[in-house]
C-alpha positions in Angstrom: -5.0 8.1 18.4 -3.1 6.7 15.4 -4.6 7.3 12.1 -3.6 5.8 8.8 -5.4 7.5 5.8 -5.2 5.8 2.4 -6.2 7.6 -0.8 -5.8 7.5 -4.5 -7.8 4.4 -5.5 -10.3 4.2 -8.4 -11.4 2.5 -11.5 -8.8 1.9 -14.2 -8.5 -0.2 -17.3 -6.1 -3.1 -17.5 -2.6 -1.7 -18.3 -3.3 1.6 -16.6 -1.7 3.2 -13.6 -2.7 4.5 -10.2 -0.9 6.2 -7.4 -1.9 5.5 -3.8 -0.9 7.6 -0.8 -0.9 6.9 2.9 -0.7 9.7 5.4 0.1 9.2 9.0 1.6 11.0 11.9 5.3 11.8 12.0 5.8 9.9 15.3 4.8 6.7 13.6 6.3 7.3 10.2 9.9 8.3 10.8 11.0 5.3 12.9 9.0 2.5 11.3 8.9 0.4 8.2 5.7 0.8 6.3 3.8 -1.6 4.2 1.0 -1.6 1.6 -1.4 -4.5 1.9 -4.4 -5.5 -0.2 -7.5 -7.6 0.3 -9.5 -8.9 -2.6 -13.0 -10.2 -2.2 -13.0 -13.7 -0.7 -9.3 -13.7 -0.2 -7.0 -13.1 2.8 -5.2 -9.8 3.2 -1.6 -9.9 1.8 1.4 -7.7 2.0 2.4 -6.4 -1.5 5.1 -3.9 -0.7 7.3 -2.9 2.2 9.8 -0.1 2.8 12.2 0.4 5.7 13.0 3.7 7.3 16.2 3.8 5.3 14.4 3.2 2.0 15.0 -0.5 1.4 12.1 -2.0 -0.5 10.6 -5.5 -0.9 7.7 -6.7 -3.1 5.4 -9.6 -3.5 6.3 -11.6 -6.6 2.9 -10.8 -8.1 3.6 -7.1 -8.2 7.4 -7.0 -8.7 8.4 -4.9 -11.6 5.0 -3.2 -11.7 4.6 -1.5 -8.3 6.9 0.9 -6.6 6.8 1.9 -3.0 8.4 5.1 -1.8 8.3 7.3 1.3 8.3 11.1 1.7 9.8 11.6 5.1 9.0 15.4 5.0 5.3 14.7 4.5 5.0 11.5 6.5 3.6 9.8 3.5 4.2 6.5 1.8 3.2 6.1 -1.8 2.5 3.1 -3.9 2.9 3.7 -7.7 1.0 1.0 -9.5 1.7 0.5 -13.3 0.6 -2.2 -15.8 -2.4 -2.9 -13.6 -4.2 -6.3 -14.1 -7.7 -7.3 -13.1 -6.2 -9.5 -10.4 -4.9 -6.3 -8.7 -8.5 -5.4 -7.9 -8.7 -5.1 -4.1 -9.0 -2.7 -1.2 -5.5 -1.4 -0.4 -4.3 -0.5 3.0 -1.1 0.8 4.6 0.2 -0.1 8.1 3.3 -0.8 10.1 4.4 -4.4 9.5 5.1 -6.6 12.5 5.3 -10.1 11.0 3.6 -11.5 7.9 0.2 -9.8 7.9 0.3 -8.9 11.5 0.4 -5.2 11.9 0.9 -2.7 14.7 -2.1 -0.4 14.3 -5.8 -0.7 13.6 -6.6 -0.8 9.9 -7.8 2.3 8.2 -10.6 2.4 5.7 -8.4 1.5 2.8 -8.8 2.7 -0.8 -10.6 0.6 -3.4 -8.7 -0.2 -6.6 -10.7 -1.8 -9.4 -9.1 -2.9 -12.6 -11.6 -3.6 -15.3 -12.4 -2.9 -18.9 
């Protein structure tokens, strides 16, 4: 069974940083693009960052210049480095394999909560 395990969330002040990690199995990771998504209370889930197997990245305009997605192929892990965090970044963050828009290939994991507040 496919598992996507997100970690690294927490409470941080505005302007702070967090580093999220997503672990999955090698059979999924090596041949697929990976995406980080988030869902804030009362809002739809959105794709915030995407990385191809070759390392090409793409970001939502709201996080461009502040978030960086990377992948460690040896560890089957995708990382989201989040800097200059804002209260509007508060959400549950998830990783998955993108299909189209917010359609994804696998069941969602539990996600990791990120709260940006003073």
